[in-house]
C-alpha positions as CSV (number, residue, x, y, z in Angstrom):
1,M,113.3,71.0,77.6
2,S,110.4,71.5,75.1
3,T,110.7,74.1,72.4
4,Y,108.0,76.4,71.4
5,A,107.4,79.7,69.6
6,P,107.4,82.9,71.7
7,T,104.2,83.4,73.7
8,A,101.9,85.9,72.1
9,P,101.5,89.3,73.7
10,L,99.0,89.4,76.6
11,W,97.0,92.2,75.1
12,R,96.2,90.2,72.0
13,R,95.3,87.2,74.0
14,V,92.9,89.3,76.1
15,I,91.3,90.7,73.0
16,A,90.8,87.2,71.6
17,L,89.2,86.1,74.9
18,V,86.8,89.1,74.9
19,V,85.8,88.4,71.3
20,D,85.1,84.7,72.1
21,W,83.2,85.5,75.3
22,A,81.1,88.1,73.4
23,I,80.2,85.5,70.8
24,A,79.3,83.0,73.5
25,T,77.2,85.6,75.3
26,A,75.3,86.5,72.1
27,I,74.5,82.8,71.4
28,S,73.4,82.3,75.0
29,A,71.3,85.5,74.9
30,G,69.7,84.6,71.6
31,F,69.0,80.9,72.2
32,L,69.4,80.0,75.9
33,D,67.8,82.8,77.9
34,N,71.3,84.2,78.7
35,H,71.7,81.9,81.6
36,P,75.3,82.3,83.0
37,L,76.0,78.6,83.0
38,A,74.7,78.4,79.4
39,T,77.1,81.1,78.4
40,V,80.1,79.2,80.0
41,A,78.9,76.0,78.3
42,V,78.7,77.7,74.9
43,F,82.1,79.3,75.4
44,A,83.6,76.0,76.4
45,A,82.1,74.1,73.5
46,I,83.1,76.7,70.9
47,T,86.7,76.9,72.4
48,W,87.2,73.2,72.5
49,I,85.8,72.4,69.1
50,L,87.7,75.2,67.3
51,L,91.0,74.5,69.1
52,A,90.8,70.8,68.5
53,T,90.0,71.3,64.8
54,R,91.6,74.6,63.7
55,G,94.1,75.4,66.5
56,A,92.5,78.8,67.0
57,T,89.2,80.3,68.2
58,I,87.4,83.1,66.3
59,G,89.0,85.6,68.6
60,H,92.5,84.1,68.1
61,T,92.0,84.2,64.3
62,L,90.9,87.9,64.3
63,V,94.0,89.0,66.2
64,G,96.4,86.7,64.3
65,L,97.1,84.1,67.0
66,T,97.1,80.3,67.1
67,V,97.4,77.6,69.8
68,R,100.0,74.9,69.4
69,R,101.5,72.1,71.4
70,A,104.7,73.2,73.1
71,D,106.6,71.2,70.5
72,G,104.9,73.1,67.7
73,G,102.4,70.4,66.7
74,P,98.6,70.7,66.4
75,V,96.7,70.8,69.6
76,G,94.3,67.9,69.1
77,P,91.1,67.1,71.0
78,R,92.6,65.9,74.3
79,R,94.9,68.9,74.8
80,A,92.2,71.3,73.6
81,F,89.8,69.8,76.2
82,I,92.4,70.1,79.1
83,R,93.2,73.7,78.0
84,T,89.5,74.7,77.7
85,L,88.6,73.2,81.1
86,G,91.5,75.1,82.7
87,L,90.5,78.3,81.0
88,C,86.9,78.0,82.2
89,L,88.2,77.5,85.8
90,V,89.5,81.1,85.4
91,I,92.3,81.0,88.1
92,P,94.7,78.9,85.8
93,A,94.2,81.5,83.1
94,V,95.5,84.4,85.3
95,V,98.5,82.5,86.7
96,W,101.5,82.6,84.3
97,D,105.0,81.2,84.1
98,P,108.0,83.4,83.3
99,Q,107.5,82.9,79.6
100,G,103.9,84.1,79.8
101,R,102.1,80.8,79.5
102,G,99.0,80.4,81.6
103,L,98.6,77.5,84.0
104,H,95.9,76.1,81.7
105,D,98.5,76.1,78.8
106,L,101.0,74.4,81.1
107,W,98.5,71.7,82.1
108,A,97.7,71.1,78.4
109,G,101.2,71.4,77.1
110,T,100.2,74.2,74.8
111,V,101.3,77.7,73.9
112,V,99.5,80.7,72.3
113,T,101.7,82.2,69.6
114,E,101.5,84.5,66.7
115,R,100.1,82.7,63.7
116,R,103.3,82.8,61.7
117,A,105.7,82.6,64.6
118,P,108.5,80.0,64.0
119,V,108.9,77.3,66.5
120,G,112.2,77.6,68.3
121,R,113.8,77.9,71.7
122,P,111.7,79.3,74.5
123,R,112.5,83.0,75.2
124,R,114.0,83.9,78.5
């Protein structure tokens, strides 16, 4: 059984997502004629790059969240890509396990936690 910090509250994860989507929309509107696929591409690129390098998007940072591997380690590029792809497919992001991890997090082996949450046993 993997160990990970408790999953961050849903409301904070939703706020982070809205912030990140708003940033992607602003970039798309300003530079890419606000095409819907361009907005998704900008969102995916920002999410992947920031998760792979910082472990948090701008939205995550603003609400005090981070994304880690289930064992507490850094996400890295491969897991960040898998998680971002799942998030962009939408359905995996709205299907959760009993601990509140989205299907995209399960696929990538990641968990969204509070920035300073200690890594420990999964909550039940």
